N, C-alpha and C positions, 0 to 999 in steps of 0.2 A: 393656570386658570381653569376652574371647573367647567365641564361641558354643560351646555344647555340641555334641556329635556329633549328638544328636537334632534340635537346632535347625537344624543345617546340612542334614541330610537333609530336614527339612520345607521349608526354604527352596528346596532344589534341586527338590523335587517341585512346589512352587508355581510357580517360575519356568518349569520345563519345561512345566507344564500351560498357562501363559499363552502361551508360545511356540507351542504346538500349536493353541490355540483362537482366537487373535487374528491378524488379518492387517494391522492398522494400529496404530501406537503413536507416542508422542512420546518423545524423549530429553530429560530435564530436568536442570537443575543446581540444587542445593539449598543454595547458598552463603548463609550468614547466615539460614537459615530454621530456626526453633526447633521443638521437638517439639510444642508446643501448636498452633502455626500449621500444622504438617504434619498434625496430627489434624483440624483444621478443613477443610483441603483434601481430605482423604480423605472426610469427611462430605459435602462439597459435590459430590464426584465420584461418590457412591454411585449405582449404577444406570446410570451413563454411562461410567465408566472405572475401571480398577484401577491404583493407584499402588504400585510396589514399589521399594524402595531396597536397598542392600547394598554389601558390599565389592567393589571392582573385580576382585580375584582370583577371588572366588566367582562373579561374573557372567560373567567370561571363561570360567571352567572349565565352568559350566553350558551356555553357548552352544557351546563347543567339543565337549562331549559330545553336544549336540543335533545339531551338524553331523556328528559321527561316525556318528550313526544316520540322518541325512538329508544325504548328501553334495551339495554344490553349492547348498544352500538359501540364499536371499537374506539370511538373518539374519547371514551372515558379514560383511556390510557394516557391521555394528554394532561389530565388534571394534576397529577402529582408533580409534573415537570414545569408548571407555570409559576415561576418565581424569578425575581430579578427583572432586568430590562429585556424581556423576551417578546417575540412576535411570531407570526406564522407566514410562511411563504407557500402559497397554494400553487401547484405546478399543473400546467396544461397537460392533457393526455398525449398531445403530439410532441411534447418535450420530454427528454430523459432527465433522470435525477443528476447524472454526471454533468450534463450540459449546463443545467441551471446552477449547480454547485460551482462550476468553473466561472460562470459569469459573476456570481456573488464574490468569489475569492479574488477576481481580477480587479474589482472596484476597491482598491486599497489606497488610502491617502496618507502621506507622511505627516507626522505631527511632532511638535516640540515636546521635550520632557517637562512636564508640569510638576511642581512641588507636591509631594505626597502620593503621586501616581505610582502604581505597582509596575515595575519594569517587565514587559513581556519578553524581552531579549536582553542579552548581555550588551553593555555599552562600553566601547573602547574609544580612547582618544589617541590618535596617532601622533608621533613626534613631528615637529616642524614649527614654522612661525605661527604665532597666535594673533598677530596684529595689535597686541597690547603694548603700551609704552612701558619703559622700565620702572615707572613709578608704581606699577601694580605687582611688582615682584613679591611683596609681602603677602599679597592675597593668594598667589600660587603656592607660597611656602606654607600657608595655613592649611592647604589641601594636600600637603606632602607631595607636591608635583615638582620633580627636578627640572630646572630651567637654566637658560643662559641668555646673555644679551648678544644679539647678532644684528648689526646694522640698525641699531637704535630701536629694536623691538624685542620682546620676550619670545624665546623659542623653546618649546618643550624638547627635552633631551631623549626621552624614551617613551615607549607605548605604555599607556596606563589603563587598567581595568577600572573604569569610573563607577559603574553601577552593575551589580550582578542581577541576573534574572530572578524575579520574585521579590526583590527588595524594593522599598519605597525610595523615590527620588528625593534626595535631601536638597536643602536650600542652596548649598554651595555647588552641588553637582548641576542643578538646574541653571544656576547663574553662569557657570563655566560653559555649559553647552550653548547658552544664549550668547555669550561673548564670542564663541567660535562659530556662531550661526549654524549650528548643527540641529537637525531634526531626526533623532535616532530611532524614533518609534513610528509605526504605521498601523493604522486601524482599519478594520472592515467588519462587515457583518460576519458573525461566527456561527456556522451551522453546528448545532449540538445534538439534534435528534432527527430521525426520519420516520415518517408515517407512510406506509405503502402496503397495499393489499390487506388492510385490516390489522397490521402489526406496527408497533412502534419500537424502533431499535436505535442503537448508537450509530452515529455517522461513520465510525471507523469501519463498519461493515462494508461501506462503499469502496474502501481501499483494497478489499480482498479480490484477488484474481481468481480465474477459473481453477488454476492449479492449487491455490490455497484452499478453495472450497473442496476440491477433490481430496487433498491431503487430510483436511479435517474430517471428511466423511469416512475415509479409509481408517483413520485413527479410531473413530467411533465403532466401525465394523470390527476392528481388531479387539477393542475392549469388550464388545458384546460377545465375540467368539471366546475370549479368554474366560469371562465370567460363566458362560454357558458350559464350557468344558470343565471348569472347576467344580460347578455344582451338579453336573450331570444332567443338565436340562437342554435337550436338543433345540436348536434354532437354525434358520437358514444360514446365518453367519458361521455357525460352528459345524454344519453338516460336512463341508469339504474336509475339515480337519478330522472329524470323526471317521469318515470313510478312509482317509489316509492312514490313520492310526490302526483301524481294523485290518487294512491290507498289510501293514507291517507285522501285525500279530499273526496273520495267516501265513505270511512268508516265513516267519520264524518257526512256526509249527511244521511247514512243509520242508524246510531245510534240515530240521533235526529229526524228522520221522520219514516214513515211506509215503505219507500222504502227499498228494500233489494236485495241482489244477493248472489250467493253461497259462495263466499269468505267472505262475511260479517256475515254469520250465526254464525260461532264459536265466533266471537267477540261480537255479540249481546247476545249470550247465556252466555258468561262469565260475561258480565256486568249485566245480569239479575240475575245470581246466582253464584257468585265467589266461594262459598263454595263447589259447585259440582265438581270443578276442583282441589280442595285441598284434595280430598279423595285418589287419586291414590298414592301419595307419602307415606302417613302414612301406607297404606295397604301393600306396599312393605316392609317398615321397620318392620311392625308387623309380616309379614311372616318370615323375617330373625330372629326376636326375638323368634318366636315360634320354629323355627328350632333349634336355640341355646339352648332353654329350653329343647327340646326333647333329644338332645345330652347329656346334663348334667344329665337328669333323667336316661338315659341308662347307663351312667358311674356309677351313684350311685347304680343302681340295680345290676350291675355286681360286684361291690365291696362288696355289702352285700352278694351276692351268694357265693363269695369266702371265707367268714368267717364261713360257716356252719360247717366245720370240727372241729372247736374249741368248739362248744357247743353240740356235739354229734348228730347232725342232719343227718350226713351221715350214710349210711348203715353200719351195724356192719360187721367186717371181722373175719374170722375164724383164730385163731392162732394155 
């Protein structure tokens, strides 16, 4: 049902106000989400975020008008992503992105498999009684499902992969799931994009931990250093490697010639007499061995002293 002119004006005012007052938001997809479930999500987000849906043309028009009054605003990054059944979830400054995302994901509702729907997950039917009478055996045979009759009802013999992920649900598969009273799917709002601090990025970025970010950063630093060394262009990333390589070259010159400098002396001394540097480690090991030997000798002497009373070595006592 088309919106009245007053409703459109009200919608534009609401969305414009949200664009002006919020700096972070989620772009969400509401495929297969019913009105009752949407209402439950709005209640769960109360005080933490504001969810607004609408027609794509109205959302684009509102954002374009906002950009007309605010040229170059980062909200222009949203326009290419407004397609399909999408909406915006504007997040309060006091709430975190992870908290709101968890609330959205927790509002998931089981749903039956409808004919023609694309399966979001693999659907398996476990072996066991079906509750169907033996007269429906031919129907199971048409689906290539092995069965047997047990206590007057049809029982499936083995586990069956009924619907594969990404495939459309067929009439027979939907009918079987309905007979077995199974609701294999569940639906919720899906967060597809994040707008924060003037940037729009994929929601997968929220799954990155601090260690992942550090690893990505170090990989970038290594790549910059490699390129800088390859083309001979010094950068902060390549400077430690350049200094290390220069030191190696100076050491090579000092070792093969009479030229020397303070940092080269230990290297030249080691090359002149490597055995002199191998004494420190055995000395420490020998000290530990000597300490262990002394402890064992003390234990033996104490044991021998404690046996003196058996051989009459102790002082005689008056009885």
